[in-house]
C-alpha positions in Angstrom: 178.9 133.0 96.9 178.1 136.1 99.0 178.7 137.3 102.1 176.8 139.0 104.8 178.7 140.5 108.2 177.3 141.6 111.2 179.2 143.1 113.8 177.5 142.7 117.0 177.5 144.4 120.5 175.6 142.6 123.6 173.7 143.8 126.2 176.2 145.2 129.0 177.0 141.8 131.1 175.1 139.5 128.8 178.1 138.8 126.3 178.3 134.9 127.1 174.3 134.5 126.8 174.4 136.5 123.3 177.2 134.3 122.1 175.0 131.0 123.3 172.2 132.5 121.4 173.8 133.0 118.2 174.9 129.3 118.6 172.2 127.2 120.0 169.2 129.0 118.3 169.9 132.1 115.5 172.1 130.0 113.5 169.9 127.2 113.4 167.1 129.1 112.6 168.7 131.5 110.0 170.2 128.1 108.0 166.5 127.1 107.6 166.3 130.4 105.5 166.6 129.1 102.1 169.4 130.9 100.6 171.9 130.9 103.6 174.3 128.0 103.8 176.6 128.7 106.6 177.4 131.2 109.8 180.4 131.8 111.8 180.7 133.7 114.7 184.3 135.3 115.7 185.1 136.8 119.2 186.4 140.4 118.5 189.6 141.9 120.1 189.9 145.7 118.9 193.2 146.6 118.1 192.4 149.8 117.0 189.0 151.8 116.4 188.0 155.4 115.5 186.2 157.4 117.8 182.4 157.1 117.8 182.6 153.2 116.9 180.6 151.3 119.7 183.2 148.3 121.0 181.4 145.2 119.0 181.8 142.0 120.7 181.4 139.4 117.6 181.8 139.5 114.1 179.2 136.9 111.9 179.9 136.3 109.0 177.0 134.3 106.8 177.2 133.1 103.4 174.5 133.4 100.7 174.2 131.6 97.7 172.1 132.9 94.6 170.8 136.3 94.5 170.8 137.8 97.9 168.3 140.6 97.7 165.3 137.7 97.9 167.1 136.0 100.6 167.4 139.2 102.9 163.8 139.8 102.1 162.7 136.5 103.5 164.7 137.0 106.4 163.6 140.5 107.1 160.0 139.3 106.7 160.6 136.3 109.5 162.9 138.8 111.8 160.8 139.1 115.0 158.8 135.8 114.4 158.7 133.0 115.9 161.1 131.3 113.0 163.9 133.8 113.5 163.2 135.7 116.9 165.4 138.6 118.5 167.1 138.2 122.3 167.3 141.4 124.2 170.9 140.4 125.1 172.0 142.1 121.7 172.4 145.8 122.0 171.0 146.0 118.5 171.0 150.0 118.3 174.9 149.2 118.0 174.4 146.5 114.9 176.6 147.0 111.8 175.3 144.7 108.3 176.8 144.9 105.5 176.7 142.7 102.8 179.9 142.0 100.2 178.3 141.0 96.3 180.6 138.3 94.8 182.2 139.4 91.3 183.8 136.3 89.5 186.5 137.2 87.4 187.8 134.9 85.0 191.1 134.4 83.3 191.2 134.9 79.2 
């Protein structure tokens, strides 16, 4: 299982709206994309932050099964369509997305 972690910032004054959009629209849409198996939303509380980084509102964690590259390509081709629409409640210029490729280690 691989993980995709996204740090997202809401447009000014729209944090609650963005949270609802993730829960009610984006997560169900994304979980309809083959390969995505789970989605979580976490509200962030900044403890320590280097200068120059945005103050993100949410950390989103997605689980992807199988080879993540075709899953991410499929997701990318759907972004901005009715199947996976954007919202202007997201300050998208501040979004950071990373994918962690799992490594399996077995005992000899």
